[in-house]
Every structure is written in structure tokens, then in C-alpha cells.
N, C-alpha and C positions, 0 to 999 in steps of 0.2 A: 795199170798202176793207179792206186787211189791218190786223190789230191792230198797234199800235205795238210795236216791239222795245225792251225796256229791259233793262239789265244787272242783275245781282244787287245791286250797290251802289245803283243808282238805285231799285230796289224797296225797299231798306232805308230810303233817304231819304224816298221817297214815303209809306211806311208811317208813319214818324215825323211827317211833315207833317200827316197826318190826325188826329193827337192834339192839334194846336194848336186851341183853341176859337175860334169866331167872336168877334171883338172883342178878341182878344189877339194878341200878336206874340212871336216868338222871334228870336234872332240866328243868323247863320251859325255863329258860334263855339259856341253852345250845342248846335246840331244836330250839329256836328262832334265835340264832346265826347261826346255820347250815342252816336255811331257809332264812336268811337275813330278819327277821321279828321282831315281838315283843313278849315278854312272854304272854301278855294279849291275843294276837291273837291266840297263840298256845293253851292257856287255853280255848278259845272259840271253837276251833276245837275239843279239847279233850272232852269238855262238850257234844258235839253232836256226839261223836263216836258211830255209830250204830253197830260196829263190836266187841265191848268189851265183854269179856276179851281176845278174840283171837288176836285182835290188841291191845297190852297191854298198854293202857293209864294209868293203875294203877302203872306203873313203872316210872312215872314222878312225881317229888315232887318239893317243893320250893328250891331255891338255898341255903337258910339258913339251909337246912336239915330237915325242918318241913314237915310233911306228906302231907300237902296241901289238895286240894279238890278232889272229885271224883263224877262223874256224875252231876256236877254243884253245889255240896254242898261244902262249905268251913267250916272247923271246925265242929261245932255242928248245923249248919243250914240245914234244920229245925230240924232234929232229931238226926243227927250224924250217922244214920244207914249206909249211903253210905261210910263215912270215915272208919267205922268199917269193912265194906266189903273190902275196899282197904287194910287196915291193915291185914286182913285175907289172901287176895290173896298174898301179899308180904311176909307174914310169911311162907306160904307154899313154897315160893321160897328161904327161908333162909334170908330174909331181915327183921331185927328187929328194932323196935323203942322203945324209953324209954316212961315213963308214961306221959311225956309232948308232945309226938308226934314227937320227934326229932330222926333222924337217929342215931342208936347206933354204927354202924360200918362204918366209913368213907371210908373204902376200897371198899365199894359197889358202889361208884360213877362210872359212865361210861360216856365217852364223845368222842367216836370214830366214829362219824357219817360220812358216805360216801354219797356224793350227788348222 
């Protein structure tokens, strides 16, 4: 099987993702700020992450504290199974969300990216 092709921008995003410790989360906005980019561009790179979950895109949520998307799905589109997987992965790391998909423990936020 051929190695996945990733762009220079995706490589930069995935490198920063690896800095987020297990049990902590960051926002699309904080990643985009560290990259001098946009949250939408970060989301596009995460949607295409061929290295998940080893390169932990599941640790990125909306700045509001909402669980956000995973593997290109946002909320229940189309089935919600990807968001359920994201919730499972984060729960195993000790990150919990309420019934509405909002981060339960605000101390889990992390924003200490190093270029």
C-alpha cells in the first residue's frame, strides 16, 4: 500500500496535533492561530488525517466547547457514528462531555503549541 500523500500545510497541522497531551483538548481556533491560518482550513486538514487516531485529531473541538466533527462529520451527519467514536476516544483519555455534546471540564483545554 502506498504511503498517504499529505500537503505541507497538513504536515504542519499534524505536527501540532501531536503536541496535544492525552486527556486534553484544543480548539480549531487555537490550532489555526498557532498556524497563522483559519479554523476552517484546520478542519479541512483534520478531515483528511490519514494517521488518526495516532495523530490525535479527536482532541480538537469547537471553541465553544462543543464536541465538533470527526472524520468529516459534524453533529449527526450522516449517522453520528463518527462523533460517537470521537466521544469514545476522548472518554478513554478522561475527557467528558454532557448530553448536549459540550465539554464538561473546562480545565481540559490546552493551548501551549510550540512552532
